[in-house]
C-alpha positions in Angstrom: 8.4 -12.4 -21.0 9.6 -15.9 -22.0 6.1 -16.8 -23.1 5.8 -13.7 -25.1 9.2 -14.3 -26.7 8.2 -17.8 -27.8 4.5 -17.4 -28.7 4.3 -13.6 -29.4 1.1 -13.5 -27.2 0.8 -10.9 -24.4 -1.1 -12.6 -21.5 -1.4 -9.6 -19.3 -2.3 -6.2 -20.8 -2.2 -3.2 -18.5 -1.9 0.5 -19.1 0.6 2.7 -17.3 -2.2 4.0 -15.1 -3.3 0.5 -14.2 0.2 -0.4 -13.3 0.4 2.6 -11.0 -2.8 1.6 -9.2 -1.5 -2.0 -8.8 1.8 -0.7 -7.5 0.2 1.5 -5.0 -1.9 -1.3 -3.7 1.1 -3.6 -3.5 3.1 -1.1 -1.5 0.2 -0.7 0.9 0.0 -4.4 1.4 3.8 -4.6 1.8 3.6 -2.1 4.6 1.3 -4.4 6.6 4.1 -7.0 6.5 6.9 -4.5 7.3 4.9 -3.0 10.2 4.1 -6.4 11.7 0.3 -6.0 11.2 0.3 -9.5 9.7 2.0 -12.0 12.0 4.5 -13.3 9.4 8.1 -12.4 9.1 8.3 -12.6 5.3 5.9 -11.6 2.6 3.9 -14.1 0.7 4.7 -14.7 -3.0 4.8 -11.6 -5.1 2.9 -13.4 -7.8 0.2 -14.2 -5.2 0.0 -10.6 -4.1 -0.2 -9.3 -7.7 -2.9 -12.0 -8.5 -5.0 -10.9 -5.5 -4.6 -7.2 -6.3 -5.6 -7.6 -9.9 -8.5 -9.8 -9.1 -9.8 -7.4 -6.4 -9.5 -4.4 -8.7 -11.3 -6.3 -11.5 -8.5 -6.6 -14.1 -9.5 -9.6 -16.4 -6.0 -10.9 -17.0 -5.3 -11.9 -13.3 -6.0 -15.6 -14.1 -2.9 -15.7 -16.3 -0.6 -15.3 -13.3 1.2 -18.5 -12.2 0.5 -19.2 -8.5 2.4 -21.4 -6.0 1.0 -24.8 -5.0 0.0 -23.5 -1.5 -1.9 -20.5 -2.8 -5.3 -21.7 -1.6 -4.1 -22.3 2.0 -2.2 -19.0 2.1 -5.2 -17.1 0.7 -7.6 -18.5 3.4 -5.1 -17.6 6.1 -4.5 -14.0 5.0 -7.9 -13.1 3.4 -9.0 -11.1 6.4 -5.7 -9.1 6.6 -4.8 -8.4 3.0 -6.0 -5.3 1.2 -7.6 -3.6 4.2 -8.8 -0.2 3.0 
């Protein structure tokens, strides 16, 4: 939002339907953490989960999401557990 307020450029363009799909995937992944299916007490960064969801679903603007410094290490550790269908 701050970037849009300053530059008047929207970096992530999603329809309402696309937001609903991303939200459903996010909730599914969140349940893995809540149910202890991933051996970690807290969830990884929301930005990381949204990035991974958008990338997996093929939305082109995923690369505009800011990621934490430890993203690559986190992704390697949880790749086999996240987004199990």
